[in-house]
C-alpha positions, 0 to 999 in steps of 0.5 A, a space after each residue: 791195329 789191334 787195341 792195346 790191353 791198357 785201352 780195353 775195358 775190363 770186366 769185374 774180377 773173375 772167381 779164383 778156382 782152386 779145384 777142377 770142375 765137377 761137371 758130370 759126364 758119361 763116366 763121372 756120374 753125379 749124385 742127385 736127389 733122385 739117383 745118379 745122373 749121367 751127361 752124354 756129350 753129343 758134339 753138334 747134337 748129332 745122333 745116328 738111329 743106332 746111337 739114339 736106340 742105345 740111349 733109349 735102352 740105357 734109360 730103360 734098363 738103367 735109368 728112370 725111363 726118361 731122357 733130359 735134353 740140355 741147353 748145349 744139345 746134350 742128353 742126360 740120364 737120371 735115376 741111375 744106380 750107383 753101381 751101373 757105371 760099367 754097364 752104361 759105359 759098355 752100352 755107350 762104347 758099343 754105340 760109338 758114343 765114347 770115342 775117347 774116355 779121357 776126352 768125353 767131358 770136353 766134347 762140348 760143341 754146339 752147331 747151328 741145328 738147321 745148317 744144310 737143312 733149310 734152303 739158304 744155309 751151308 752145311 760146312 759147320 756140321 763138317 767142321 764140328 765132326 773134324 773139331 771133335 776128332 781133333 779134340 779126341 786126338 789132343 793130349 793137351 785138350 784133356 786139361 779143358 774143363 767140362 764147361 768149356 764150350 765151342 760154338 759153330 754158327 752157320 751165319 744165321 746168328 742162332 748159336 753165336 749168342 750162346 756163350 761160347 768160349 771159342 766161336 766160329 761164324 761161317 761166312 759165305 763165299 764171295 758170291 754171297 751164296 753157300 757153301 761157306 767161304 771162311 769163318 770168323 773166329 772169336 774168343 769169349 766176349 772179345 768184340 774183335 775176330 779173326 778171319 780164317 779160311 774154311 778148311 782151317 776152321 776146326 784146327 784154328 778152334 782147337 789152337 784157340 782152346 790151347 791158347 786159353 789153357 796156356 793163359 789159364 796156367 800162366 794166370 794161376 787162376 784155375 779158370 775153367 772158361 775164357 771169361 774167368 781169366 783175370 786182368 793181365 791174362 785176358 785172352 783176346 783175338 790178337 793173342 790167338 792170332 799169334 798162336 795161329 801163326 805159330 801153328 801155320 794158320 793164316 788169320 786176318 784181324 777184324 777189329 769188330 765182328 758183325 752183329 750176328 757174331 757179337 749179339 748178346 741174345 739169340 734172335 728169337 722169332 719174328 726177328 728171323 727174316 728170310 732167307 733163314 728159318 728160325 732154328 728154335 721154332 718147332 714145325 716143318 722145315 723146307 729143304 733145298 732138294 724138296 726134302 723136309 726136316 721135322 723140328 720138335 721140342 720136348 716139354 720142359 726139356 724131358 722125354 719119355 723113352 716111348 717118345 724118344 723111340 718114336 722119334 728114332 723110328 721116324 728118323 729110321 723109317 722116313 728120315 735120313 737115319 739121323 737125329 739132331 739135338 738142339 740147344 733149345 731142348 729140341 730134336 730135328 729129324 732131317 730128310 723126310 719126304 714132303 708127302 709124309 712130313 705132315 702126317 709124321 708131325 701130327 703123330 709127334 703132336 699126338 705123342 705129346 711133343 711140341 710141334 707148333 710155335 703157338 704152343 704155350 710150352 714153346 720157349 717155356 723151360 724149368 730146372 730139375 726142381 724137386 724131387 730130383 734136386 735137393 737144393 730146389 725149394 719146390 717142384 718147379 716143373 709141376 708148378 710150371 705145368 699148373 701155370 700152363 693149365 691155368 692159361 699162363 706161363 708165369 705164376 700169375 698174370 703179367 704186371 701192367 707197365 714195366 719192371 725196373 729194367 724199363 722194357 716190356 715185361 714179356 716181349 714176344 718170343 722171349 723165353 720164360 724159365 722157372 728156377 728152384 733156387 738162385 743157381 738158375 741151372 740151365 737158364 737161357 742166354 740173353 733176354 729171358 723172363 726169370 721165374 725164381 722160387 724164393 722163401 716168400 714165393 715166386 719172384 718174376 723179373 725180366 733179365 736183359 743183358 743190355 740193361 745189365 751192362 749199364 748197371 743191373 748185376 748179371 745173375 741178380 735180376 730185379 724183383 718185379 713181384 712175388 706170389 706163393 707157388 701154385 699147387 702141383 698139377 694132379 
């Protein structure tokens, strides 16, 4: 039986929201220090060559000549003029990137980037993503969701299940253990319980769960933007969503505790990915089920020039399947290349300055916008991170001996390093990561670990490990 609300542990009191969120979109531009910013939602990170070309044209004609990739697999344009909104909307609309102007900020759907591309995973979650997006754009009630509400669709490998979804679907294999997926586990927020549903019902169940959140948020009067912000007495749990699903005619079986792949706190960084799954966060060549190959590359610090973007688009059109997939690791996957041409194309992308080798010091190194793009940043963190790489490291100086106060190795293999210009730490990784924070006294470096945080270390306030003055910007 489901646990009663009185026996469930409760989190600290969430914030009370007295306004709508100001998350930028394609139509709601954000004023930044380097001009206006537009964020274009790309459900499951999917782009056609035509759509990718439209984004390059927008960056060229209206922006600063670059595209930024976000931790949700979306794209951002920066350096936009205040009066360019109409021209930008027309470009995006013509390319099919604005299927509904009223829903454009809520189309936040993450899906496993390699689903259907490596040898052992089904592609169902990509189909679920398309169906869910269509349902969202047709739903009047869904327009009340905030621009931060997140749907996560995991193909079973556990790569995106740990990325903080408000509503998450984890694909389960058919009864014989092989693809395609036979069904899905649905989770809401951090509730360890789940609901087992049939695969064809998965997209509609996800939307129903989001609508259940809106009902709970309205009843709480909290103005909550996300499931984790609902106050005590109004928490949304799997058992509550089960009632909503039954009312919608969707059958669901209660699972008291979902599998570890659906509930882990950190994404599974290599080498923890074991066969048969490929590491969807790693750059390189991915072997497909039919002899095809996919190229997976990363953008240094999440930013691409228009020239780099156009090269990716050209390869996708000439040698690939005519599609691109953006990943939550600020990368791009090009599916459908012949095995014979994939190595040469990867070498071409290496020459163009993209990250194509897991051994690169840029792999799993990230940074917020920093100066001059963000007025709140204390320094140009991107230039400082670049200077650190040039000096042979990914942090301001050599890692300390021993362990920081969290009692774990300072920089475990494969753990991301993220540079932040202020305490907001915009875009920081989920799970375990190395926090490089610019302070008034210099950089502070610490390890953030969610398991240790659960036993007393405040989330969002990593302990100090050491400080050092920021290095000079790269020339």
